[in-house]
Phi, psi and omega in degrees: 000317182295322178295317178299317180299317180295316181297313179298318179298316179298318179298316180298315182293312182294323180294322177293315180297320178295317179293321180297314179295318179298324184273319189256340188251308185291146179271346176241096186288129175286145182251032179303140187291343184259007174295138180302316181300315181295317180297315182298312183289317183297311184287316183291322179294323178301315180294313182297318181293327177295313178295320179297324180294343179273355178272114186285325181287125185296319181295314180294323179295317178296320178297318180295311181292329181292340179284338189299309187299307180296322178293323181294326177297316177295319179296323179295317178299314180299319180296316177302312183296311183296321180292322177293317179298317178296316181298312178294325177300318177296322179296313181294324179294321181286322183283317182079197179078025180236119180292128179098352179261111180241352181215172178297321179297322176297318181295320178293321177299313178300319179300316179295320178298317179290316184301316181270007179051041180285309175066056177295322176098354180279342175235118186225147176287134182254346182241168188295315184299307178295333178296307180291327176296326178296323177295321178296317179294318179300319178296320179300318179294314179297318181298314180300311181296319181296317180296319180294318179298322177284334184284319187299314178300320179294320179298312183285335174293317177297320178297316182297316179296321178297315185285329179302319182293329180297332181290346179264356181278103189206142176246009178088000180263177178253004185241209182291128181279131178246153177302323181295310179296328178297315179295316182296317183290331181272353177224074185298338182261005179070029181250117181303333181293336178291346182267354186300311183297319181300310183286335174295319178295319181284334172297318178296322178296317180297318178297321178296316179297318179300314182293313183289330180280345169284316181286321182238080185301326181291348179299334180299334183268353177283125185261162181291151176279350186253128183301134177083005180239140181205139185294328179291316178297319178299319177300318178295319180297313182293319180295317177294323178297319177297325177296325178303320184295334178293346178277349186260155173286133180084359181270340183288142176078003179268191187299330178298321179297318181289325174296321177298317179298316179297319180298317178297318179299315180297315181297322178291323178295316184291340181246020180301127178083003182269139176280110183253014186300322180296317179292320180298316181295317181294319181290320178297327178294321179292322178295318181295328180282352179095355180279308177046227178263025181055045185291337177297312180295323178298313181301314181295322180294317179294319180296316180294333180284344179109005177291139172289122189253150170288169173304138189303306183298319179296318182295314182294317179298317180295317182294318180295319179299320178291317184292331178294347179281349183216352188295319180294321179297317181295316180296320178298314183295323177299317179289316185297318183259013179050044179283145177296141179274070181156158179230123184256137179281198187265137179271101182240002178082010178219133183246135173291118191256031177303133188299334185275353180290131180227177175242119177234116178284128180229000000 
């Protein structure tokens, strides 16, 4: 029994330390299915999203879902701490040599005292192995707390930078922002070159999101503080807007194209290892029916605005081929993270009334 307790305790401690290093220290997080962090987030988010989907009011649903990410970070820390205390408790119970420890509960109590470096003194190690082992556990506790304290500012800094950029995504309307209206509002003269600065900024934002979401995977579950805004939906709007520019003459190879490439890369990273066959089949069916991404209406809107356009058939074929590189990934992420199907701008009581602005549902 004592040998089993020691072995189980060592496994518990080492698995936590490995998960902690994988999550908080390494810059390339492993996605192994048996990592504690992955198990906790995957299972708990599934349950939370099911309950959230039953809330009919959009504001209440967002508030409910928005609580998950910050609470989950605290829950992860508590889980790490408790598992380490339990693991070391099993080790001390199995090894023995500690004055005042007569049961497993006593050993766990001693483990907690050592882990938090409280040092009451009523339970003390009497032999060499538990003495030096206590130093290891105390170091483990200090290391865990230190890593978490250093991790949280970096996590919330990345979140803040991601969300700040969303506040600039606006087409001048008071309603749902569409990729078409975004392109029209940012290029009032119908010149693709007027969009270069805009898409260069968003390419940098996408690259930032890609890097930070590799380093901080749980960041994907942090939701916007502003109603009707979500980073996944924003990514879809910007990527689709960049696709619009590919329909115009002189638009290929410019900043919109590079923003599109970054968006596709990010979407593929976020859905790595996911079975998208169901989404692929459904989307291909819409393209075959002629609905697709409503590219006919998009083409006509851009043409009416004054953009120099490619040949219609060539442009639509090219756009559909490009959109198929990311559409299934985007649809999956919207469903997976319960993102709103739309991005709403700011209600300021004044609407940009450019004649060419239209509403196209995509």
